[in-house]
C-alpha positions as CSV (number, residue, x, y, z in Angstrom):
1,M,0.0,0.0,0.0
2,K,2.8,2.3,0.9
3,K,4.6,1.7,-2.4
4,T,1.4,2.3,-4.4
5,M,0.9,5.7,-2.7
6,I,4.5,6.8,-3.4
7,A,4.2,5.6,-7.0
8,L,0.9,7.5,-7.4
9,A,2.4,10.7,-5.9
10,A,5.4,10.5,-8.2
11,A,3.2,9.9,-11.2
12,S,0.9,12.8,-10.4
13,A,3.9,15.1,-9.8
14,L,5.3,14.1,-13.2
15,A,2.0,14.6,-14.9
16,M,1.5,18.0,-13.4
17,G,4.9,19.1,-14.4
18,T,4.6,18.0,-18.0
19,L,1.0,19.0,-18.5
20,S,1.1,22.5,-17.0
21,V,1.5,25.3,-19.4
22,P,4.4,27.7,-18.7
23,Q,3.4,31.3,-18.3
24,K,5.2,34.3,-19.6
25,A,6.9,36.3,-16.8
26,E,5.4,39.7,-16.5
27,A,6.5,42.5,-14.2
28,H,3.1,44.2,-14.3
29,A,1.5,44.4,-10.9
30,W,-2.2,44.7,-11.6
31,W,-2.9,45.4,-7.9
32,V,-1.0,48.7,-7.7
33,V,-3.7,51.1,-9.0
34,P,-6.6,49.5,-6.9
35,S,-4.5,49.6,-3.8
36,I,-3.7,53.3,-4.3
37,V,-7.4,54.1,-4.8
38,L,-8.4,52.1,-1.8
39,G,-5.7,53.7,0.3
40,A,-6.9,57.2,-0.7
41,V,-10.5,56.2,0.2
42,V,-9.4,54.9,3.6
43,V,-7.2,57.9,4.4
44,G,-9.9,60.3,3.2
45,G,-12.5,58.6,5.3
46,A,-10.2,58.7,8.3
47,A,-9.6,62.4,7.8
48,I,-13.3,63.1,7.5
49,A,-14.1,61.0,10.6
50,A,-11.4,62.8,12.6
51,S,-12.6,66.2,11.6
52,N,-16.2,65.3,12.6
53,A,-15.3,63.6,15.8
54,H,-15.5,66.8,17.9
55,A,-17.8,68.8,15.8
56,Q,-20.3,69.4,18.6
57,A,-17.7,71.3,20.6
58,Y,-17.6,74.1,17.9
59,Y,-21.4,74.6,17.9
60,A,-22.2,74.6,21.6
61,P,-20.5,76.6,24.2
62,P,-18.7,74.6,26.9
63,Y,-21.0,75.9,29.6
64,A,-24.2,74.8,27.9
65,P,-26.2,72.2,29.8
66,R,-26.1,68.7,28.4
67,G,-29.4,66.8,27.8
68,S,-32.8,68.1,28.8
69,V,-33.4,70.2,31.9
70,H,-36.7,69.5,33.7
71,V,-38.0,71.8,36.4
72,A,-40.7,70.2,38.6
73,P,-44.0,71.9,38.2
74,T,-45.9,73.4,41.2
75,R,-48.5,71.5,43.1
76,G,-51.6,70.6,41.0
77,C,-49.7,70.6,37.6
78,Y,-48.6,67.5,35.7
79,M,-47.1,66.7,32.3
80,Q,-49.4,65.2,29.7
81,A,-48.3,63.5,26.5
82,Q,-50.1,64.6,23.3
83,P,-49.6,63.3,19.8
84,A,-47.3,65.5,17.8
85,L,-48.1,66.8,14.3
86,F,-45.5,64.7,12.5
87,G,-45.5,61.5,14.7
88,G,-44.3,60.9,18.2
89,Y,-45.4,62.7,21.2
90,R,-45.0,66.1,22.8
91,Y,-45.3,66.8,26.5
92,I,-47.3,69.8,27.8
93,E,-47.8,71.0,31.3
94,V,-51.4,70.9,32.5
95,C,-52.3,72.8,35.6
96,R,-55.7,72.7,37.5
């Protein structure tokens, strides 16, 4: 069994060597242009992401409150949800 496997491996190696078609050697690297384009896209995307990372700091002063500020209503008042014009809800203060 061992001799048969070795003989088959040798025969297949000889067959592959004799049947394969030699190819002409070319120095043209087809991947150069796509890699330059892809690199430019990646670097451009990183530059845009870095410039937008802290964009909020330029539009809001540093002393502005973050999030929503809720002041508790006086006694007898409560917040009621009403349907908004373009979907969702808006909250209004209802006092008795």
